[in-house]
N, CA, C, O and CB atoms as a CASP TS submission, in Angstrom:
PFRMAT TS
TARGET T0000
AUTHOR 0000-0000-0000
METHOD Language model
MODEL 1
PARENT N/A
ATOM      1  N   MET     1      30.294  -5.779  28.890  1.00  0.00           N
ATOM      2  CA  MET     1      29.294  -4.762  28.656  1.00  0.00           C
ATOM      3  C   MET     1      28.449  -4.639  29.927  1.00  0.00           C
ATOM      4  O   MET     1      27.985  -5.632  30.488  1.00  0.00           O
ATOM      5  CB  MET     1      28.413  -5.106  27.405  1.00  0.00           C
ATOM      6  N   ALA     2      28.273  -3.435  30.343  1.00  0.00           N
ATOM      7  CA  ALA     2      27.475  -3.201  31.540  1.00  0.00           C
ATOM      8  C   ALA     2      25.996  -3.328  31.208  1.00  0.00           C
ATOM      9  O   ALA     2      25.582  -3.197  30.056  1.00  0.00           O
ATOM     10  CB  ALA     2      27.779  -1.813  32.140  1.00  0.00           C
ATOM     11  N   ARG     3      25.225  -3.583  32.231  1.00  0.00           N
ATOM     12  CA  ARG     3      23.799  -3.827  32.020  1.00  0.00           C
ATOM     13  C   ARG     3      23.079  -2.592  31.464  1.00  0.00           C
ATOM     14  O   ARG     3      22.155  -2.754  30.667  1.00  0.00           O
ATOM     15  CB  ARG     3      23.148  -4.260  33.328  1.00  0.00           C
ATOM     16  N   GLY     4      23.448  -1.402  31.837  1.00  0.00           N
ATOM     17  CA  GLY     4      22.752  -0.196  31.415  1.00  0.00           C
ATOM     18  C   GLY     4      23.203   0.340  30.067  1.00  0.00           C
ATOM     19  O   GLY     4      22.643   1.328  29.590  1.00  0.00           O
ATOM     20  N   ASP     5      24.204  -0.282  29.433  1.00  0.00           N
ATOM     21  CA  ASP     5      24.729   0.246  28.170  1.00  0.00           C
ATOM     22  C   ASP     5      23.789   0.006  26.999  1.00  0.00           C
ATOM     23  O   ASP     5      23.622   0.881  26.149  1.00  0.00           O
ATOM     24  CB  ASP     5      26.073  -0.373  27.871  1.00  0.00           C
ATOM     25  N   ALA     6      23.188  -1.143  26.946  1.00  0.00           N
ATOM     26  CA  ALA     6      22.330  -1.484  25.805  1.00  0.00           C
ATOM     27  C   ALA     6      20.903  -1.020  26.079  1.00  0.00           C
ATOM     28  O   ALA     6      20.447  -0.990  27.222  1.00  0.00           O
ATOM     29  CB  ALA     6      22.359  -3.015  25.526  1.00  0.00           C
ATOM     30  N   LYS     7      20.215  -0.659  25.003  1.00  0.00           N
ATOM     31  CA  LYS     7      18.812  -0.280  25.142  1.00  0.00           C
ATOM     32  C   LYS     7      17.995  -1.538  25.384  1.00  0.00           C
ATOM     33  O   LYS     7      18.266  -2.593  24.810  1.00  0.00           O
ATOM     34  CB  LYS     7      18.301   0.484  23.880  1.00  0.00           C
ATOM     35  N   SER     8      17.007  -1.413  26.229  1.00  0.00           N
ATOM     36  CA  SER     8      16.169  -2.575  26.493  1.00  0.00           C
ATOM     37  C   SER     8      15.262  -2.823  25.294  1.00  0.00           C
ATOM     38  O   SER     8      14.801  -1.868  24.669  1.00  0.00           O
ATOM     39  CB  SER     8      15.333  -2.376  27.783  1.00  0.00           C
ATOM     40  N   PRO     9      14.999  -4.068  24.963  1.00  0.00           N
ATOM     41  CA  PRO     9      14.181  -4.370  23.784  1.00  0.00           C
ATOM     42  C   PRO     9      12.717  -3.969  23.948  1.00  0.00           C
ATOM     43  O   PRO     9      11.979  -3.935  22.963  1.00  0.00           O
ATOM     44  CB  PRO     9      14.262  -5.841  23.474  1.00  0.00           C
ATOM     45  N   GLY    10      12.286  -3.669  25.160  1.00  0.00           N
ATOM     46  CA  GLY    10      10.893  -3.323  25.386  1.00  0.00           C
ATOM     47  C   GLY    10      10.551  -1.882  25.033  1.00  0.00           C
ATOM     48  O   GLY    10       9.379  -1.560  24.839  1.00  0.00           O
ATOM     49  N   THR    11      11.548  -1.012  24.945  1.00  0.00           N
ATOM     50  CA  THR    11      11.266   0.393  24.657  1.00  0.00           C
ATOM     51  C   THR    11      11.347   0.636  23.161  1.00  0.00           C
ATOM     52  O   THR    11      12.352   0.297  22.537  1.00  0.00           O
ATOM     53  CB  THR    11      12.245   1.319  25.408  1.00  0.00           C
ATOM     54  N   PRO    12      10.305   1.221  22.571  1.00  0.00           N
ATOM     55  CA  PRO    12      10.333   1.464  21.123  1.00  0.00           C
ATOM     56  C   PRO    12      11.267   2.619  20.771  1.00  0.00           C
ATOM     57  O   PRO    12      11.377   3.596  21.511  1.00  0.00           O
ATOM     58  CB  PRO    12       8.919   1.761  20.605  1.00  0.00           C
ATOM     59  N   ALA    13      11.924   2.488  19.649  1.00  0.00           N
ATOM     60  CA  ALA    13      12.795   3.555  19.169  1.00  0.00           C
ATOM     61  C   ALA    13      11.942   4.636  18.518  1.00  0.00           C
ATOM     62  O   ALA    13      10.887   4.351  17.951  1.00  0.00           O
ATOM     63  CB  ALA    13      13.854   3.007  18.168  1.00  0.00           C
ATOM     64  N   VAL    14      12.400   5.854  18.604  1.00  0.00           N
ATOM     65  CA  VAL    14      11.681   6.965  17.981  1.00  0.00           C
ATOM     66  C   VAL    14      11.958   6.927  16.488  1.00  0.00           C
ATOM     67  O   VAL    14      13.112   6.917  16.059  1.00  0.00           O
ATOM     68  CB  VAL    14      12.103   8.342  18.599  1.00  0.00           C
ATOM     69  N   VAL    15      10.885   6.908  15.698  1.00  0.00           N
ATOM     70  CA  VAL    15      11.024   6.848  14.246  1.00  0.00           C
ATOM     71  C   VAL    15      10.774   8.235  13.692  1.00  0.00           C
ATOM     72  O   VAL    15       9.704   8.809  13.892  1.00  0.00           O
ATOM     73  CB  VAL    15      10.047   5.808  13.617  1.00  0.00           C
ATOM     74  N   LYS    16      11.760   8.771  12.996  1.00  0.00           N
ATOM     75  CA  LYS    16      11.595  10.077  12.362  1.00  0.00           C
ATOM     76  C   LYS    16      11.366   9.853  10.879  1.00  0.00           C
ATOM     77  O   LYS    16      12.183   9.236  10.197  1.00  0.00           O
ATOM     78  CB  LYS    16      12.836  10.999  12.608  1.00  0.00           C
ATOM     79  N   ARG    17      10.257  10.358  10.396  1.00  0.00           N
ATOM     80  CA  ARG    17       9.943  10.205   8.981  1.00  0.00           C
ATOM     81  C   ARG    17      10.458  11.422   8.236  1.00  0.00           C
ATOM     82  O   ARG    17      10.150  12.563   8.584  1.00  0.00           O
ATOM     83  CB  ARG    17       8.415  10.020   8.756  1.00  0.00           C
ATOM     84  N   GLY    18      11.238  11.160   7.218  1.00  0.00           N
ATOM     85  CA  GLY    18      11.785  12.242   6.424  1.00  0.00           C
ATOM     86  C   GLY    18      11.024  12.420   5.130  1.00  0.00           C
ATOM     87  O   GLY    18      10.047  11.714   4.878  1.00  0.00           O
ATOM     88  N   PRO    19      11.456  13.347   4.319  1.00  0.00           N
ATOM     89  CA  PRO    19      10.762  13.605   3.048  1.00  0.00           C
ATOM     90  C   PRO    19      10.827  12.432   2.078  1.00  0.00           C
ATOM     91  O   PRO    19       9.941  12.281   1.237  1.00  0.00           O
ATOM     92  CB  PRO    19      11.348  14.826   2.385  1.00  0.00           C
ATOM     93  N   ILE    20      11.855  11.601   2.180  1.00  0.00           N
ATOM     94  CA  ILE    20      11.967  10.453   1.279  1.00  0.00           C
ATOM     95  C   ILE    20      10.818   9.472   1.520  1.00  0.00           C
ATOM     96  O   ILE    20      10.242   8.942   0.570  1.00  0.00           O
ATOM     97  CB  ILE    20      13.329   9.743   1.469  1.00  0.00           C
ATOM     98  N   GLU    21      10.491   9.235   2.775  1.00  0.00           N
ATOM     99  CA  GLU    21       9.393   8.319   3.081  1.00  0.00           C
ATOM    100  C   GLU    21       8.072   8.834   2.535  1.00  0.00           C
ATOM    101  O   GLU    21       7.284   8.067   1.983  1.00  0.00           O
ATOM    102  CB  GLU    21       9.283   8.104   4.584  1.00  0.00           C
ATOM    103  N   TYR    22       7.828  10.136   2.687  1.00  0.00           N
ATOM    104  CA  TYR    22       6.588  10.709   2.164  1.00  0.00           C
ATOM    105  C   TYR    22       6.569  10.692   0.642  1.00  0.00           C
ATOM    106  O   TYR    22       5.514  10.501   0.038  1.00  0.00           O
ATOM    107  CB  TYR    22       6.407  12.138   2.673  1.00  0.00           C
ATOM    108  N   LEU    23       7.718  10.890   0.018  1.00  0.00           N
ATOM    109  CA  LEU    23       7.811  10.831  -1.441  1.00  0.00           C
ATOM    110  C   LEU    23       7.526   9.412  -1.934  1.00  0.00           C
ATOM    111  O   LEU    23       6.804   9.230  -2.914  1.00  0.00           O
ATOM    112  CB  LEU    23       9.208  11.295  -1.915  1.00  0.00           C
ATOM    113  N   LEU    24       8.084   8.419  -1.268  1.00  0.00           N
ATOM    114  CA  LEU    24       7.820   7.026  -1.641  1.00  0.00           C
ATOM    115  C   LEU    24       6.352   6.665  -1.430  1.00  0.00           C
ATOM    116  O   LEU    24       5.768   5.946  -2.241  1.00  0.00           O
ATOM    117  CB  LEU    24       8.713   6.080  -0.832  1.00  0.00           C
ATOM    118  N   LEU    25       5.760   7.152  -0.358  1.00  0.00           N
ATOM    119  CA  LEU    25       4.343   6.903  -0.107  1.00  0.00           C
ATOM    120  C   LEU    25       3.481   7.543  -1.186  1.00  0.00           C
ATOM    121  O   LEU    25       2.499   6.949  -1.629  1.00  0.00           O
ATOM    122  CB  LEU    25       3.941   7.432   1.271  1.00  0.00           C
ATOM    123  N   PHE    26       3.843   8.751  -1.612  1.00  0.00           N
ATOM    124  CA  PHE    26       3.114   9.434  -2.680  1.00  0.00           C
ATOM    125  C   PHE    26       3.195   8.640  -3.982  1.00  0.00           C
ATOM    126  O   PHE    26       2.184   8.453  -4.658  1.00  0.00           O
ATOM    127  CB  PHE    26       3.668  10.855  -2.888  1.00  0.00           C
ATOM    128  N   PHE    27       4.388   8.174  -4.336  1.00  0.00           N
ATOM    129  CA  PHE    27       4.536   7.411  -5.573  1.00  0.00           C
ATOM    130  C   PHE    27       3.793   6.077  -5.504  1.00  0.00           C
ATOM    131  O   PHE    27       3.223   5.638  -6.503  1.00  0.00           O
ATOM    132  CB  PHE    27       6.016   7.170  -5.868  1.00  0.00           C
ATOM    133  N   LEU    28       3.795   5.437  -4.355  1.00  0.00           N
ATOM    134  CA  LEU    28       3.048   4.192  -4.193  1.00  0.00           C
ATOM    135  C   LEU    28       1.555   4.434  -4.369  1.00  0.00           C
ATOM    136  O   LEU    28       0.871   3.659  -5.038  1.00  0.00           O
ATOM    137  CB  LEU    28       3.326   3.571  -2.816  1.00  0.00           C
ATOM    138  N   LEU    29       1.051   5.501  -3.776  1.00  0.00           N
ATOM    139  CA  LEU    29      -0.359   5.849  -3.920  1.00  0.00           C
ATOM    140  C   LEU    29      -0.686   6.190  -5.369  1.00  0.00           C
ATOM    141  O   LEU    29      -1.751   5.829  -5.869  1.00  0.00           O
ATOM    142  CB  LEU    29      -0.719   7.025  -3.005  1.00  0.00           C
ATOM    143  N   LEU    30       0.219   6.879  -6.036  1.00  0.00           N
ATOM    144  CA  LEU    30       0.023   7.224  -7.443  1.00  0.00           C
ATOM    145  C   LEU    30      -0.044   5.970  -8.310  1.00  0.00           C
ATOM    146  O   LEU    30      -0.889   5.879  -9.201  1.00  0.00           O
ATOM    147  CB  LEU    30       1.149   8.143  -7.930  1.00  0.00           C
ATOM    148  N   VAL    31       0.831   5.012  -8.062  1.00  0.00           N
ATOM    149  CA  VAL    31       0.828   3.762  -8.822  1.00  0.00           C
ATOM    150  C   VAL    31      -0.473   3.001  -8.592  1.00  0.00           C
ATOM    151  O   VAL    31      -1.048   2.458  -9.535  1.00  0.00           O
ATOM    152  CB  VAL    31       2.036   2.886  -8.431  1.00  0.00           C
ATOM    153  N   VAL    32      -0.939   2.958  -7.353  1.00  0.00           N
ATOM    154  CA  VAL    32      -2.193   2.264  -7.051  1.00  0.00           C
ATOM    155  C   VAL    32      -3.359   2.940  -7.758  1.00  0.00           C
ATOM    156  O   VAL    32      -4.212   2.260  -8.328  1.00  0.00           O
ATOM    157  CB  VAL    32      -2.442   2.226  -5.531  1.00  0.00           C
ATOM    158  N   LEU    33      -3.408   4.269  -7.731  1.00  0.00           N
ATOM    159  CA  LEU    33      -4.506   4.989  -8.377  1.00  0.00           C
ATOM    160  C   LEU    33      -4.488   4.824  -9.890  1.00  0.00           C
ATOM    161  O   LEU    33      -5.539   4.629 -10.501  1.00  0.00           O
ATOM    162  CB  LEU    33      -4.443   6.464  -8.024  1.00  0.00           C
ATOM    163  N   VAL    34      -3.317   4.898 -10.500  1.00  0.00           N
ATOM    164  CA  VAL    34      -3.220   4.737 -11.955  1.00  0.00           C
ATOM    165  C   VAL    34      -3.606   3.318 -12.355  1.00  0.00           C
ATOM    166  O   VAL    34      -4.294   3.123 -13.357  1.00  0.00           O
ATOM    167  CB  VAL    34      -1.790   5.063 -12.448  1.00  0.00           C
ATOM    168  N   THR    35      -3.172   2.332 -11.586  1.00  0.00           N
ATOM    169  CA  THR    35      -3.535   0.944 -11.878  1.00  0.00           C
ATOM    170  C   THR    35      -5.039   0.735 -11.746  1.00  0.00           C
ATOM    171  O   THR    35      -5.657   0.092 -12.594  1.00  0.00           O
ATOM    172  CB  THR    35      -2.786  -0.014 -10.944  1.00  0.00           C
ATOM    173  N   ALA    36      -5.622   1.276 -10.689  1.00  0.00           N
ATOM    174  CA  ALA    36      -7.066   1.133 -10.495  1.00  0.00           C
ATOM    175  C   ALA    36      -7.834   1.821 -11.620  1.00  0.00           C
ATOM    176  O   ALA    36      -8.814   1.275 -12.127  1.00  0.00           O
ATOM    177  CB  ALA    36      -7.488   1.713  -9.135  1.00  0.00           C
ATOM    178  N   TRP    37      -7.396   3.013 -12.013  1.00  0.00           N
ATOM    179  CA  TRP    37      -8.082   3.736 -13.088  1.00  0.00           C
ATOM    180  C   TRP    37      -7.972   2.971 -14.409  1.00  0.00           C
ATOM    181  O   TRP    37      -8.936   2.900 -15.171  1.00  0.00           O
ATOM    182  CB  TRP    37      -7.496   5.157 -13.245  1.00  0.00           C
ATOM    183  N   THR    38      -6.805   2.404 -14.675  1.00  0.00           N
ATOM    184  CA  THR    38      -6.610   1.658 -15.916  1.00  0.00           C
ATOM    185  C   THR    38      -7.507   0.427 -15.956  1.00  0.00           C
ATOM    186  O   THR    38      -8.130   0.141 -16.979  1.00  0.00           O
ATOM    187  CB  THR    38      -5.142   1.246 -16.071  1.00  0.00           C
ATOM    188  N   LEU    39      -7.573  -0.299 -14.845  1.00  0.00           N
ATOM    189  CA  LEU    39      -8.443  -1.471 -14.798  1.00  0.00           C
ATOM    190  C   LEU    39      -9.903  -1.073 -14.958  1.00  0.00           C
ATOM    191  O   LEU    39     -10.659  -1.757 -15.649  1.00  0.00           O
ATOM    192  CB  LEU    39      -8.246  -2.232 -13.485  1.00  0.00           C
ATOM    193  N   TRP    40     -10.305   0.011 -14.335  1.00  0.00           N
ATOM    194  CA  TRP    40     -11.686   0.482 -14.441  1.00  0.00           C
ATOM    195  C   TRP    40     -11.989   0.904 -15.872  1.00  0.00           C
ATOM    196  O   TRP    40     -13.048   0.577 -16.409  1.00  0.00           O
ATOM    197  CB  TRP    40     -11.941   1.654 -13.471  1.00  0.00           C
ATOM    198  N   ASP    41     -11.064   1.627 -16.487  1.00  0.00           N
ATOM    199  CA  ASP    41     -11.269   2.153 -17.837  1.00  0.00           C
ATOM    200  C   ASP    41     -11.314   1.030 -18.872  1.00  0.00           C
ATOM    201  O   ASP    41     -12.021   1.141 -19.873  1.00  0.00           O
ATOM    202  CB  ASP    41     -10.162   3.147 -18.192  1.00  0.00           C
ATOM    203  N   ASN    42     -10.575  -0.036 -18.643  1.00  0.00           N
ATOM    204  CA  ASN    42     -10.559  -1.155 -19.581  1.00  0.00           C
ATOM    205  C   ASN    42     -11.729  -2.104 -19.377  1.00  0.00           C
ATOM    206  O   ASN    42     -11.868  -3.078 -20.118  1.00  0.00           O
ATOM    207  CB  ASN    42      -9.264  -1.915 -19.451  1.00  0.00           C
ATOM    208  N   GLY    43     -12.559  -1.843 -18.403  1.00  0.00           N
ATOM    209  CA  GLY    43     -13.755  -2.641 -18.205  1.00  0.00           C
ATOM    210  C   GLY    43     -13.543  -3.916 -17.426  1.00  0.00           C
ATOM    211  O   GLY    43     -14.379  -4.817 -17.482  1.00  0.00           O
ATOM    212  N   ILE    44     -12.454  -4.015 -16.707  1.00  0.00           N
ATOM    213  CA  ILE    44     -12.201  -5.249 -15.963  1.00  0.00           C
ATOM    214  C   ILE    44     -13.236  -5.434 -14.856  1.00  0.00           C
ATOM    215  O   ILE    44     -13.574  -6.561 -14.494  1.00  0.00           O
ATOM    216  CB  ILE    44     -10.782  -5.237 -15.367  1.00  0.00           C
ATOM    217  N   VAL    45     -13.733  -4.328 -14.327  1.00  0.00           N
ATOM    218  CA  VAL    45     -14.737  -4.430 -13.269  1.00  0.00           C
ATOM    219  C   VAL    45     -16.021  -5.022 -13.830  1.00  0.00           C
ATOM    220  O   VAL    45     -16.647  -5.869 -13.193  1.00  0.00           O
ATOM    221  CB  VAL    45     -15.011  -3.047 -12.635  1.00  0.00           C
ATOM    222  N   ASP    46     -16.416  -4.580 -15.024  1.00  0.00           N
ATOM    223  CA  ASP    46     -17.619  -5.127 -15.654  1.00  0.00           C
ATOM    224  C   ASP    46     -17.434  -6.601 -16.007  1.00  0.00           C
ATOM    225  O   ASP    46     -18.366  -7.395 -15.883  1.00  0.00           O
ATOM    226  CB  ASP    46     -17.973  -4.325 -16.913  1.00  0.00           C
ATOM    227  N   THR    47     -16.250  -6.956 -16.440  1.00  0.00           N
ATOM    228  CA  THR    47     -15.968  -8.344 -16.790  1.00  0.00           C
ATOM    229  C   THR    47     -16.076  -9.246 -15.565  1.00  0.00           C
ATOM    230  O   THR    47     -16.706 -10.302 -15.619  1.00  0.00           O
ATOM    231  CB  THR    47     -14.573  -8.466 -17.416  1.00  0.00           C
ATOM    232  N   VAL    48     -15.466  -8.831 -14.472  1.00  0.00           N
ATOM    233  CA  VAL    48     -15.517  -9.625 -13.246  1.00  0.00           C
ATOM    234  C   VAL    48     -16.943  -9.687 -12.715  1.00  0.00           C
ATOM    235  O   VAL    48     -17.385 -10.734 -12.241  1.00  0.00           O
ATOM    236  CB  VAL    48     -14.573  -9.040 -12.178  1.00  0.00           C
ATOM    237  N   ALA    49     -17.665  -8.573 -12.792  1.00  0.00           N
ATOM    238  CA  ALA    49     -19.060  -8.567 -12.341  1.00  0.00           C
ATOM    239  C   ALA    49     -19.899  -9.515 -13.190  1.00  0.00           C
ATOM    240  O   ALA    49     -20.808 -10.167 -12.675  1.00  0.00           O
ATOM    241  CB  ALA    49     -19.644  -7.140 -12.398  1.00  0.00           C
ATOM    242  N   GLY    50     -19.605  -9.598 -14.481  1.00  0.00           N
ATOM    243  CA  GLY    50     -20.314 -10.532 -15.349  1.00  0.00           C
ATOM    244  C   GLY    50     -20.054 -11.975 -14.972  1.00  0.00           C
ATOM    245  O   GLY    50     -20.959 -12.807 -15.033  1.00  0.00           O
ATOM    246  N   PHE    51     -18.818 -12.281 -14.579  1.00  0.00           N
ATOM    247  CA  PHE    51     -18.510 -13.637 -14.130  1.00  0.00           C
ATOM    248  C   PHE    51     -19.253 -13.965 -12.842  1.00  0.00           C
ATOM    249  O   PHE    51     -19.724 -15.087 -12.657  1.00  0.00           O
ATOM    250  CB  PHE    51     -17.001 -13.806 -13.927  1.00  0.00           C
ATOM    251  N   ILE    52     -19.353 -12.990 -11.959  1.00  0.00           N
ATOM    252  CA  ILE    52     -20.008 -13.225 -10.674  1.00  0.00           C
ATOM    253  C   ILE    52     -21.513 -13.392 -10.863  1.00  0.00           C
ATOM    254  O   ILE    52     -22.120 -14.280 -10.264  1.00  0.00           O
ATOM    255  CB  ILE    52     -19.717 -12.069  -9.699  1.00  0.00           C
ATOM    256  N   GLU    53     -22.113 -12.546 -11.689  1.00  0.00           N
ATOM    257  CA  GLU    53     -23.560 -12.592 -11.903  1.00  0.00           C
ATOM    258  C   GLU    53     -23.979 -13.769 -12.772  1.00  0.00           C
ATOM    259  O   GLU    53     -25.110 -14.243 -12.670  1.00  0.00           O
ATOM    260  CB  GLU    53     -24.032 -11.302 -12.534  1.00  0.00           C
ATOM    261  N   GLY    54     -23.101 -14.232 -13.605  1.00  0.00           N
ATOM    262  CA  GLY    54     -23.426 -15.323 -14.517  1.00  0.00           C
ATOM    263  C   GLY    54     -23.510 -14.810 -15.941  1.00  0.00           C
ATOM    264  O   GLY    54     -23.580 -13.605 -16.181  1.00  0.00           O
ATOM    265  N   ALA    55     -23.502 -15.725 -16.865  1.00  0.00           N
ATOM    266  CA  ALA    55     -23.539 -15.352 -18.282  1.00  0.00           C
ATOM    267  C   ALA    55     -24.915 -14.800 -18.642  1.00  0.00           C
ATOM    268  O   ALA    55     -25.932 -15.289 -18.150  1.00  0.00           O
ATOM    269  CB  ALA    55     -23.193 -16.566 -19.181  1.00  0.00           C
ATOM    270  N   PRO    56     -24.946 -13.785 -19.496  1.00  0.00           N
ATOM    271  CA  PRO    56     -26.244 -13.253 -19.926  1.00  0.00           C
ATOM    272  C   PRO    56     -26.982 -14.271 -20.785  1.00  0.00           C
ATOM    273  O   PRO    56     -26.358 -15.034 -21.523  1.00  0.00           O
ATOM    274  CB  PRO    56     -26.061 -11.934 -20.704  1.00  0.00           C
ATOM    275  N   ARG    57     -28.312 -14.283 -20.691  1.00  0.00           N
ATOM    276  CA  ARG    57     -29.103 -15.268 -21.436  1.00  0.00           C
ATOM    277  C   ARG    57     -29.793 -14.633 -22.592  1.00  0.00           C
ATOM    278  O   ARG    57     -30.505 -15.309 -23.334  1.00  0.00           O
ATOM    279  CB  ARG    57     -30.119 -15.937 -20.545  1.00  0.00           C
TER
END
């Protein structure tokens, strides 16, 4: 193999993002938002805040 045949490891390859990547990113964001909303709606934030602040007297 000649020296100029292989790409040098120092040069970054051009990454082309297609619609599949954006679709996967959208679904990941949707899952995160739905999970956050569910935890908020079920009062998990208030429960954790109660543990941090201490038991009510």
